[in-house]
Every structure is written in C-alpha cells, then in structure tokens.
C-alpha positions as CSV (number, residue, x, y, z in Angstrom):
1,X,0.7,17.2,-22.4
2,X,1.1,18.0,-18.7
3,X,-0.8,20.6,-16.5
4,X,1.4,23.3,-15.0
5,X,1.7,23.3,-11.3
6,X,0.5,19.7,-10.8
7,X,2.6,16.7,-9.7
8,X,3.5,14.7,-12.8
9,X,5.2,11.3,-12.8
10,X,7.3,10.8,-16.0
11,X,6.7,7.0,-16.0
12,X,3.0,7.6,-16.1
13,X,3.4,9.9,-19.1
14,X,5.6,7.2,-20.9
15,X,3.3,4.2,-20.3
16,X,-0.2,5.7,-20.4
17,X,-0.6,5.3,-24.2
18,X,0.6,1.6,-24.4
19,X,-1.6,0.7,-21.5
20,X,-4.6,2.5,-23.0
21,X,-4.1,0.5,-26.3
22,X,-4.5,-2.7,-24.3
23,X,-7.5,-1.4,-22.4
24,X,-9.2,-0.4,-25.7
25,X,-8.7,-3.9,-27.1
26,X,-10.7,-5.4,-24.2
27,X,-14.0,-3.8,-25.1
28,X,-14.6,-2.6,-21.6
29,X,-18.0,-1.4,-20.5
30,X,-19.5,0.0,-17.3
31,X,-17.6,1.1,-14.2
32,X,-13.9,0.7,-14.0
33,X,-12.3,1.2,-10.6
34,X,-8.7,2.2,-10.7
35,X,-6.8,1.4,-7.6
36,X,-3.8,3.5,-6.4
37,X,-4.4,6.2,-9.1
38,X,-1.4,8.3,-8.0
39,X,-1.4,11.7,-9.7
40,X,-4.5,10.9,-11.9
41,X,-2.5,11.1,-15.2
42,X,-3.7,7.6,-16.1
43,X,-7.3,8.3,-15.1
44,X,-7.7,11.3,-17.3
45,X,-5.9,9.7,-20.3
46,X,-7.9,6.4,-20.0
47,X,-11.3,8.1,-19.5
48,X,-10.7,10.3,-22.5
49,X,-9.9,7.2,-24.6
50,X,-12.6,4.9,-23.3
51,X,-15.9,6.5,-24.1
52,X,-18.0,3.4,-23.0
53,X,-16.7,3.3,-19.5
54,X,-17.1,5.3,-16.3
55,X,-13.6,5.7,-14.8
56,X,-13.5,5.8,-11.0
57,X,-10.0,6.7,-9.7
58,X,-9.0,6.0,-6.1
59,X,-6.0,6.7,-3.8
60,X,-5.0,6.3,-0.2
61,X,-2.8,9.4,-0.1
62,X,-4.9,12.4,0.7
63,X,-2.5,14.8,-0.9
64,X,-2.6,12.9,-4.1
65,X,-6.4,12.8,-3.9
66,X,-6.3,16.6,-4.3
67,X,-4.0,16.3,-7.3
68,X,-6.4,13.8,-8.9
69,X,-9.4,15.9,-8.2
70,X,-7.8,19.0,-9.8
71,X,-7.1,16.9,-12.9
72,X,-10.6,15.5,-13.0
73,X,-12.1,19.0,-12.9
74,X,-9.7,20.4,-15.5
75,X,-10.5,17.5,-17.9
76,X,-14.2,18.2,-18.1
77,X,-14.8,14.6,-18.9
78,X,-18.3,13.3,-18.1
79,X,-17.2,9.7,-17.7
80,X,-14.4,10.5,-15.1
81,X,-15.5,10.5,-11.4
82,X,-14.0,12.3,-8.5
83,X,-11.5,10.1,-6.7
84,X,-12.3,7.9,-3.7
85,X,-10.2,7.6,-0.6
86,X,-9.3,3.9,-0.7
87,X,-6.5,1.8,0.8
88,X,-6.2,-1.5,-1.1
89,X,-4.7,-3.2,2.0
90,X,-7.8,-2.6,4.1
91,X,-10.5,-5.2,4.3
92,X,-13.3,-2.8,3.4
93,X,-13.4,-0.6,0.3
94,X,-15.9,2.4,-0.1
95,X,-17.5,0.9,-3.2
96,X,-19.7,-2.2,-3.5
97,X,-19.1,-3.3,-7.0
98,X,-17.2,-2.6,-10.3
99,X,-17.3,-4.1,-13.8
100,X,-13.5,-4.0,-14.1
101,X,-10.6,-3.3,-11.7
102,X,-7.3,-1.8,-12.9
103,X,-4.1,-1.0,-11.1
104,X,-0.7,0.0,-12.3
105,X,2.7,-0.2,-10.5
106,X,1.2,-1.0,-7.1
107,X,2.2,-4.5,-6.2
108,X,6.0,-4.0,-6.2
109,X,5.8,-0.8,-3.9
110,X,3.8,-2.4,-1.2
111,X,4.0,-5.5,1.1
112,X,2.9,-8.8,-0.3
113,X,-0.2,-8.5,2.0
114,X,-1.4,-5.8,-0.4
115,X,-1.3,-8.2,-3.3
116,X,-3.4,-10.6,-1.2
117,X,-5.8,-7.8,-0.3
118,X,-6.1,-6.8,-4.0
119,X,-7.3,-10.2,-5.0
120,X,-9.7,-10.5,-2.1
121,X,-11.1,-7.1,-3.1
122,X,-11.5,-8.3,-6.6
123,X,-13.4,-11.3,-5.3
124,X,-15.8,-9.0,-3.5
125,X,-16.4,-6.5,-6.2
126,X,-16.3,-8.3,-9.5
127,X,-19.0,-10.5,-11.1
128,X,-18.2,-13.8,-12.7
129,X,-16.3,-13.2,-16.0
130,X,-15.1,-9.7,-15.1
131,X,-11.4,-8.7,-15.3
132,X,-8.8,-7.4,-12.9
133,X,-6.1,-5.8,-15.0
134,X,-2.6,-5.3,-13.4
135,X,0.4,-3.5,-14.9
136,X,4.0,-3.4,-13.9
137,X,7.3,-5.4,-13.8
138,X,7.0,-9.1,-12.8
139,X,9.3,-12.1,-12.3
140,X,8.4,-15.4,-14.0
141,X,9.2,-18.7,-12.4
142,X,11.6,-17.0,-10.0
143,X,13.6,-15.1,-12.6
144,X,13.6,-11.5,-13.7
145,X,12.7,-10.8,-17.3
146,X,15.5,-8.3,-17.7
147,X,18.7,-7.1,-16.0
148,X,17.1,-3.7,-15.4
149,X,14.2,-5.3,-13.5
150,X,16.7,-7.1,-11.3
151,X,18.4,-3.9,-10.5
152,X,15.0,-2.2,-9.9
153,X,14.1,-5.0,-7.5
154,X,17.3,-4.5,-5.5
155,X,16.6,-0.8,-5.3
156,X,13.0,-1.4,-4.1
157,X,14.2,-3.8,-1.4
158,X,16.9,-1.3,-0.3
159,X,14.1,1.2,0.4
160,X,11.7,-1.2,2.1
161,X,12.4,-4.9,2.7
162,X,8.7,-5.7,2.2
163,X,8.7,-4.3,-1.4
164,X,9.9,-6.0,-4.5
165,X,9.0,-7.2,-8.0
166,X,6.4,-9.9,-7.6
167,X,6.7,-13.3,-9.2
168,X,3.7,-14.3,-11.3
169,X,4.0,-17.8,-10.1
170,X,3.6,-16.6,-6.5
171,X,0.6,-14.4,-7.4
172,X,-1.4,-17.1,-9.2
173,X,-2.1,-19.3,-6.1
174,X,-3.2,-16.1,-4.2
175,X,-5.5,-15.2,-7.1
176,X,-7.0,-18.7,-7.3
177,X,-7.9,-18.7,-3.6
178,X,-9.9,-15.5,-4.4
179,X,-11.6,-17.0,-7.4
180,X,-9.5,-15.4,-10.1
181,X,-7.4,-17.0,-12.9
182,X,-4.6,-15.5,-14.9
183,X,-5.9,-15.6,-18.5
184,X,-3.3,-13.5,-20.4
185,X,0.1,-11.9,-20.1
186,X,0.8,-9.1,-22.4
187,X,4.3,-7.9,-22.9
188,X,4.7,-4.1,-22.7
189,X,7.5,-1.6,-23.3
190,X,10.3,-1.1,-20.8
191,X,10.2,-4.7,-19.6
192,X,6.7,-4.4,-18.1
193,X,3.6,-6.7,-18.4
194,X,-0.1,-6.3,-18.4
195,X,-1.7,-9.2,-16.7
196,X,-5.4,-10.1,-17.2
197,X,-7.1,-11.9,-14.3
198,X,-10.6,-13.2,-14.8
199,X,-13.1,-13.7,-12.0
200,X,-14.5,-17.3,-12.0
C-alpha cells in the first residue's frame, strides 16, 4: 500500500518484503541505522515488521528527508525514529553507535569512495560481532550474475562513470581493512543479493 501524494519508488515496493524476511531471520535487537533511506518505504515496512528494534532512517537528500518524515509521522510506529541528515561519504556521521547498519541499493549509485566510507563508518559505529547488512546487485569474481545486471551496470556507467555494480571480491579487502568480514551471501529476487558483514 502506498501513501497518496508521496514519492514512491516501485523497486522499494517490490523488494521490501523479501528483505524484511531476511532481517527477521537475523534476530536483530537494539538500534538499526539505515543509510540512504530514500523515500522511507523500507523504513516504515521494516520497523512495522521488527518489533524488537528501533529503526533509525537517514538520508543526505534534504527533500527526501521531508518525504521520510511524513511517512514516519503517518506510520504512528513507536520504534521508528525521525530521519537523520547523513552523508555516508563524509568522515563524520551524526550518530555515535548502532547495533546494526543496513543499506540497500547505495553502493552502485555512488563512487567507490562511498563504499570505502561505508565500511569505515561501520568500523566506528559497530561493536564486535555486530552486522552491516547491504542489499543490491553485485558482481562475483569479476563477472555479473545475470545478463540484466550487466545491462544495468552499463546504464549506470552511462549516467556517471564513477557508478557501477560492485564486485564482492573488490569490496572484501576494503571491509577487512575496516575490521569487517563477509559472513554470508543470500540470493534475493531479481538477481540481487543480501550480504552480511560482521564486525571483528
């Protein structure tokens, strides 16, 4: 169900339930910081399905912050916070800690430096054993996992040469330098993956 008059991304509507099923399987507790929350569709859906967490959305786009806040208020959920203004690529985030970090569809629509900043941020905020959960399309060992992802990669690079579907094998060394290890890859619909990175 979508709210009239609000920006709604069809992809978020399609993937929110499969992602929630994965998150529910993880037994999450405490504060979950969502990075690059977009329109807030995920935030509302996940907070409503995860009663044991406090869901903290964030976004760098001020116009989208207003959209998220409207959804937060309309939801009436006690465990859903107002969004933070947060740019993943900056060295300082306006929050000192989180029990889990989550981001969907961020890494391929940003420069690789944002991927590096994401792991550095996870190193700062997460305690030992905590998870960073990332969702989106990925390459593995230099190859796309589907022809549609290869086409998508080409379209991204045509928009911005610094964008593109990231290779898991290129992300892993970056994560290791920040004290995180890839512990699970979960195949998702539409040739996407959920990756679980655990803080050492």
